[in-house]
C-alpha positions, 0 to 999 in steps of 0.5 A: 495552465491547464491539467486533466486529472482523470479518476476523482477518488481520493487522490484526484480529488486531492490532486484537484484541489492541490492544482486549484490552490497553485492556480491552475485550470483542472479538468477533473474526469469521473466516469460515474454515474455513465459507467460504474465499476463492479464495486462502485454505487454511488455517484459521489466522488472520493466513494469509500468502497471498503472500511470506513475507517482511515486507521489510527489518529494518533501521530506516534503511529504510522497512520496517524503520522501520515495524517499529521503530514497530510494535515501540514500539506492542507489535505482537503479530504482529511479535513472534511473526514474530520468533520464527519468523523463517528466514534471509533476509539483512537481512529479516525472513522467516517460516515462514508456517505456524509464523507463522499457527499463533502469531497463531491461539494468541496471539489465542485466549489473549487475554483478553476476547477471543472467536473467532467463526467463520462468515461475516459478511453485515451490519454493524450501524452502531450497534454499535462495529466494525472492518472488517478483511476484506481485499482479497478481500471479497466476497458479501454483505459486499461489498455491505455496504461498497458501502451504506457507501461509495456505489457509486462509492467502493468501487474495483477494480483488476487492475494498477498502475503503478510509483512512482519516487521523485523524488530519484532522477530525472536531472532533466538528462533529464527535462522538466516539461510538459503536453501542449498546453501544457495545465495547466502543467507537470503532468508530468514527461516522458522522451523517447525518440528512435527507436533507444532506444525500439525497444530498449526495446520489444524488451525489453519484449516479452522480459521475464519476467512474474509468474504470475497466479493463477486468482482474478484478474480478466481484463485489461480493455482500460483496464488493459492491462499495458505488456508485453502492449501491447507485443507488440501491434506496434512502434508500439502503445505510441506510439499509446498511453500513449507518445504524443508528441503535444503535447510537444516535446523542449527538446534538439531543438526537435521532437516526440520519438519517444515520450514516457514520462510521469511523474504526481505521486504525493503532494502534496509532489511526492516520488513520481511514477507512471510513467502507463500502465505497469500491469505484470505483470513480475517486480520484478527485470524491472521495475528492469531494463527501466524503467530504460532509460527516459531519467531513469530510469537509477537510479530508486528504485522505491517500489512496483513494479507489480502485477496481481492482484485487489485491492479497496479502498475509496476511504479519502479519501472513505469515511472521515474521516481517522481511519479511520471511516466517514463513513456510520457513525461507530462503524464502522472500517476497517482493513487493505488494504481502507484502501489500505495495501499489505503485511503489516505497514503492514495490521497497523499499520493495525489497532492504529491503528483499535483506539486511535482507536475506543477514544479515540472510545467514551471520549470522547476525541480522538486524532489520527494520529501525526505525519507525520514517523513512517512510520505518520503518513505511511502513515495520512496518505496514505489520508485525503488527498484524491486523485482517483486513489487507489491503495494504497501501502506503506511508503516513505521518499518518503512522509516530509516532507524533513529540515531540512537537505539530506544527499546520501548516501541512507543517511545521509538515510534513517538521519536520516529513521528517527532523526527518526520513532522520536523523534517516534513515542516523544513520540506514544505517551507524550503518549497514554499508550500 
């Protein structure tokens, strides 16, 4: 059984390793060093482009839980990361050069895996393959993606707004309503008075932004960072995403001075997007300034806003729910291209793509892990219909609530993690992993 894996980032390397363990012959294709994206510099596989951190190692956190589940699945990248870790408090951070070098050496030593250097420009729909080319896919391969997805199904974004957890909102200061009463109470609204809005605008103007790399897209008017809009004048936001028209503050019975709207991010209503708040502020500045919004004083950020060049497919439209393209059932997608966001998230997706493809080739049925697991929750997120689909990383807001209410967040997260690991072990045992 021969499978082609295109792209040797974390997802592609994990897919190759998983297929090797299953006894497949793998052709792992990597365009470096013949061709580099604007972000890549090293010829090693699994190059870390941004941070050297894989986030928290605590199993009672979303990132730590994801790692614990991946450890059960035999993750190659996680094992190597733990072997070249550097001091980082409670996080797993690595020496990025040692990490990429270690992954490269491990992959090249895998039985049945041949590493082919050079750019891939075509995708054979009749050949079993995993496409794991990452968020900077370009050139002829990007054109192939358009063919697989349809021109309306390949998305690009320059900026994304933060996402907060519903449980962390002060609901005494948040009002559920839609403008002019249209559509029911579809949004959560946070109302500023004049004094609060002016203080917020001033802090936003002077907040520190993150550097923009030269490979990023230009910022278009439709995705203007909120801090840039604030610099256009004191009332610019009030005539934009913070316009108060069509809303009534129940505390005063009048239209508020300005309104921040939160839009539900998932069907369960556990995550909310801060509408119109695309931003390039540093994460700490987002926490500081956005916590000035009434009702968000103690907000927990499931994802901070980002601004950078990235491409991802509209997975709910393009894929069949099990990571295979609807237009090419033998071609699977993995990694950030699918809309999972983060190093470990991408690596996990590579493992699962390999397992799902192998099951299909064997004529067997393999479902996703249970939604109570972080792996299953993330893959379920990119499978569900979503008209505003955006990338998502591991966060506890994706997991279904426990049967009992646990008020203490640390204890609640520990219980969610324990349930997830129990369910993941059962899933792996049932599927002879």
